[in-house]
C-alpha positions as a Python dict, from the first residue, in 0.01 Angstrom:
ca = {
    (1, 'M'): (0, 0, 0),
    (2, 'K'): (20, -30, 348),
    (3, 'I'): (253, 224, 389),
    (4, 'R'): (30, 503, 196),
    (5, 'M'): (-278, 373, 413),
    (6, 'I'): (-28, 409, 784),
    (7, 'I'): (46, 749, 622),
    (8, 'T'): (-272, 860, 540),
    (9, 'I'): (-396, 763, 878),
    (10, 'G'): (-144, 961, 1066),
    (11, 'I'): (-230, 1260, 860),
    (12, 'V'): (-580, 1220, 976),
    (13, 'L'): (-504, 1176, 1328),
    (14, 'A'): (-263, 1432, 1342),
    (15, 'L'): (-517, 1691, 1172),
    (16, 'F'): (-804, 1581, 1382),
    (17, 'A'): (-579, 1628, 1715),
    (18, 'F'): (-433, 1982, 1635),
    (19, 'L'): (-827, 2062, 1556),
    (20, 'Y'): (-939, 1930, 1933),
    (21, 'F'): (-655, 2116, 2088),
    (22, 'S'): (-690, 2435, 1946),
    (23, 'K'): (-1037, 2438, 1973),
    (24, 'S'): (-1028, 2329, 2393),
    (25, 'N'): (-706, 2635, 2409),
    (26, 'T'): (-1040, 2872, 2323),
    (27, 'E'): (-1271, 2743, 2471),
    (28, 'N'): (-1187, 2902, 2859),
    (29, 'P'): (-1444, 3040, 3042),
    (30, 'K'): (-1560, 3389, 2979),
    (31, 'T'): (-1491, 3455, 3334),
    (32, 'E'): (-1114, 3348, 3312),
    (33, 'L'): (-908, 3669, 3281),
    (34, 'T'): (-531, 3781, 3140),
    (35, 'N'): (-240, 3856, 3355),
    (36, 'K'): (-295, 4189, 3229),
    (37, 'E'): (-640, 4225, 3370),
    (38, 'Y'): (-610, 4063, 3730),
    (39, 'R'): (-264, 4301, 3731),
    (40, 'A'): (-454, 4606, 3605),
    (41, 'E'): (-458, 4935, 3887),
    (42, 'G'): (-763, 4908, 4125),
    (43, 'T'): (-803, 4580, 4145),
    (44, 'I'): (-706, 4391, 4479),
    (45, 'F'): (-688, 3978, 4513),
    (46, 'Y'): (-761, 3714, 4727),
    (47, 'H'): (-736, 3312, 4682),
    (48, 'E'): (-996, 3134, 4690),
    (49, 'D'): (-912, 2892, 4992),
    (50, 'D'): (-951, 3256, 5178),
    (51, 'Y'): (-1288, 3296, 5124),
    (52, 'C'): (-1469, 3310, 5455),
    (53, 'Q'): (-1188, 3164, 5668),
    (54, 'I'): (-1246, 3418, 5892),
    (55, 'E'): (-1519, 3553, 5842),
    (56, 'I'): (-1771, 3788, 6061),
    (57, 'V'): (-2112, 3619, 6191),
    (58, 'P'): (-2401, 3683, 6341),
    (59, 'R'): (-2379, 3620, 6767),
    (60, 'E'): (-2672, 3378, 6710),
    (61, 'N'): (-2476, 3108, 6585),
    (62, 'L'): (-2237, 3153, 6903),
    (63, 'S'): (-2267, 2763, 7072),
    (64, 'E'): (-2304, 2615, 6703),
    (65, 'L'): (-1957, 2832, 6622),
    (66, 'I'): (-1781, 2650, 6940),
    (67, 'K'): (-1870, 2317, 6867),
    (68, 'Q'): (-1753, 2311, 6521),
    (69, 'A'): (-1422, 2462, 6613),
    (70, 'E'): (-1419, 2139, 6881),
    (71, 'N'): (-1529, 1885, 6596),
    (72, 'I'): (-1253, 2065, 6367),
    (73, 'S'): (-976, 1977, 6645),
    (74, 'D'): (-1096, 1621, 6703),
    (75, 'F'): (-1054, 1602, 6331),
    (76, 'S'): (-703, 1721, 6292),
    (77, 'T'): (-587, 1525, 6587),
    (78, 'E'): (-728, 1184, 6430),
    (79, 'N'): (-701, 1288, 6078),
    (80, 'G'): (-378, 1523, 6049),
    (81, 'Y'): (-356, 1670, 5692),
    (82, 'S'): (-511, 1367, 5544),
    (83, 'D'): (-829, 1493, 5451),
    (84, 'I'): (-1067, 1803, 5485),
    (85, 'Y'): (-1314, 1933, 5729),
    (86, 'V'): (-1617, 2061, 5575),
    (87, 'R'): (-1760, 2288, 5753),
    (88, 'E'): (-2140, 2298, 5845),
    (89, 'E'): (-2318, 2679, 5705),
    (90, 'N'): (-2398, 2875, 5949),
    (91, 'K'): (-2734, 2820, 6112),
    (92, 'V'): (-2831, 3217, 6138),
    (93, 'S'): (-2652, 3377, 5805),
    (94, 'L'): (-2534, 3730, 5789),
    (95, 'K'): (-2755, 3831, 5537),
    (96, 'S'): (-3041, 3778, 5786),
    (97, 'K'): (-2933, 4110, 5929),
    (98, 'E'): (-3063, 4281, 5640),
    (99, 'I'): (-2732, 4492, 5660),
    (100, 'N'): (-2733, 4796, 5359),
    (101, 'K'): (-2394, 4778, 5141),
    (102, 'S'): (-2366, 5139, 5163),
    (103, 'E'): (-2412, 5113, 5549),
    (104, 'L'): (-2132, 4899, 5593),
    (105, 'E'): (-1903, 5076, 5349),
    (106, 'S'): (-1942, 5388, 5583),
    (107, 'L'): (-1853, 5234, 5847),
    (108, 'L'): (-1536, 5087, 5611),
    (109, 'V'): (-1410, 5321, 5480),
    (110, 'K'): (-1295, 5420, 5853),
    (111, 'L'): (-1015, 5177, 5797),
    (112, 'G'): (-850, 5462, 5632),
    (113, 'T'): (-732, 5280, 5298),
    (114, 'E'): (-818, 5178, 4972),
    (115, 'K'): (-1214, 5101, 4816),
    (116, 'H'): (-1211, 4836, 4580),
    (117, 'S'): (-1480, 4734, 4351),
    (118, 'E'): (-1266, 4511, 4124),
    (119, 'I'): (-1154, 4211, 4304),
    (120, 'I'): (-1004, 3919, 4168),
    (121, 'T'): (-974, 3561, 4308),
    (122, 'G'): (-841, 3213, 4154),
    (123, 'Y'): (-580, 2953, 4271),
    (124, 'G'): (-216, 2890, 4171),
    (125, 'S'): (-14, 3137, 4019),
    (126, 'N'): (-201, 3234, 3692),
    (127, 'Y'): (-614, 3125, 3759),
    (128, 'R'): (-789, 3459, 3822),
    (129, 'V'): (-1171, 3474, 3809),
    (130, 'K'): (-1340, 3838, 3884),
    (131, 'S'): (-1549, 3778, 4213),
    (132, 'E'): (-1876, 3926, 4119),
    (133, 'N'): (-2073, 4184, 4326),
    (134, 'T'): (-1753, 4188, 4574),
    (135, 'I'): (-1596, 4513, 4779),
    (136, 'G'): (-1295, 4507, 4920),
    (137, 'F'): (-1094, 4782, 5126),
    (138, 'G'): (-723, 4709, 5183),
    (139, 'K'): (-416, 4720, 4994),
    (140, 'D'): (-170, 4425, 4902),
    (141, 'Y'): (-300, 4111, 5059),
    (142, 'S'): (-468, 4308, 5383),
    (143, 'A'): (-801, 4327, 5329),
    (144, 'V'): (-1183, 4351, 5461),
    (145, 'Y'): (-1482, 4180, 5213),
    (146, 'F'): (-1798, 4133, 5168),
    (147, 'D'): (-2028, 4038, 4908),
    (148, 'F'): (-2362, 4188, 4885),
    (149, 'E'): (-2686, 4072, 4647),
    (150, 'N'): (-2968, 4302, 4597),
    (151, 'D'): (-2750, 4585, 4785),
    (152, 'I'): (-2751, 4344, 5097),
    (153, 'V'): (-2430, 4184, 5240),
    (154, 'K'): (-2422, 3819, 5228),
    (155, 'N'): (-2059, 3828, 5355),
    (156, 'I'): (-1814, 3945, 5555),
    (157, 'W'): (-1432, 3823, 5539),
    (158, 'I'): (-1091, 3892, 5608),
    (159, 'T'): (-760, 3808, 5444),
    (160, 'N'): (-490, 3987, 5657),
    (161, 'L'): (-499, 4302, 5884),
    (162, 'D'): (-141, 4370, 5949),
    (163, 'G'): (-70, 4593, 5661),
    (164, 'L'): (-411, 4795, 5763),
    (165, 'N'): (-328, 5062, 6056),
    (166, 'H'): (-460, 4847, 6399),
    (167, 'E'): (-623, 5154, 6572),
    (168, 'N'): (-863, 5194, 6323),
    (169, 'V'): (-926, 4836, 6256),
    (170, 'I'): (-1022, 4779, 6647),
    (171, 'N'): (-1236, 5043, 6603),
    (172, 'V'): (-1434, 4984, 6303),
    (173, 'L'): (-1434, 4588, 6378),
    (174, 'S'): (-1589, 4730, 6726),
    (175, 'E'): (-1848, 4944, 6557),
    (176, 'I'): (-1928, 4650, 6318),
    (177, 'G'): (-1976, 4433, 6596),
    (178, 'K'): (-2157, 4673, 6846),
    (179, 'K'): (-2360, 4789, 6554),
    (180, 'W'): (-2501, 4418, 6436),
    (181, 'N'): (-2431, 4234, 6676),
    (182, 'L'): (-2181, 4043, 6543),
    (183, 'L'): (-1887, 3762, 6592),
    (184, 'M'): (-1561, 3697, 6427),
    (185, 'M'): (-1462, 3363, 6361),
    (186, 'D'): (-1065, 3261, 6227),
    (187, 'W'): (-1116, 2904, 6125),
    (188, 'N'): (-735, 2917, 6068),
    (189, 'S'): (-657, 2929, 6380),
    (190, 'S'): (-1012, 2852, 6542),
    (191, 'E'): (-999, 3153, 6737),
    (192, 'L'): (-1348, 3318, 6784),
    (193, 'I'): (-1322, 3728, 6860),
    (194, 'D'): (-1622, 3926, 7035),
    (195, 'L'): (-1611, 4208, 6835),
    (196, 'S'): (-1842, 4442, 7098),
    (197, 'N'): (-1515, 4365, 7293),
    (198, 'K'): (-1185, 4647, 7177),
    (199, 'K'): (-965, 4475, 7422),
    (200, 'M'): (-998, 4062, 7262),
    (201, 'I'): (-943, 4227, 6872),
    (202, 'E'): (-665, 4397, 7045),
    (203, 'K'): (-544, 4083, 7128),
    (204, 'Y'): (-600, 3890, 6801),
    (205, 'L'): (-440, 4167, 6639),
    (206, 'K'): (-88, 4135, 6806),
}
C-alpha cells in the first residue's frame, strides 16, 4: 500500500514538474528573437553594454563630464573591477536640442555605409531583442546609432569606428558637432572629444 502511494505521489510530482517547465519555456518575452530573426539580412547588432558608452552629448555638460571622468578614475583605482560605477544622467539631454530624425540621417548618410532600421541588441551568445525606434549606420560592429521619440533624437552613440572610412567619419562627426554644439564622450577610455575640432577627432581615431 505504501509503495503504491509513493509511486502515485511520484507520478503526480513528475507530471506537475513537466507542466510547469513546459509552461515556463513557452513564456519567453515576445520581443526575444530567434537566431534566424536576429541574423536576418539587413539587421545590425550592438551589445547592450555598449549603449551610450561612446555617446554624443551637448557641450553644456562639459564640466560635469570632466568631473565624472575623474570620479570614475578614482573609483577604479580604489575598487578595480570588483564593483561598478553608475554614471549620472547628463544635466542637459540631447533631446533638448530637438534634433529632427531626418535631419540627422541626412548627415549620417555621408558616412558612405549602410543604413539599418532593424537594430538588434542583447547579451551573451543567444539573447537578442529588437532595439525599438533605433537607426544605425554601419556594418558588422562598426556603427553610429541613434534612437528617437516622435521623430526627435534622444541619444546618439557609437560602437566602433575602425570598420568605417575615417575621412568620412571625421567630416560627419565634425559637421554634427558644429551644427548642434556637441561633444563626444568615450566612457571606455575617459576621452572627451570636441567634435568641432577635426584634429581631435582624427587623433581619437588613430
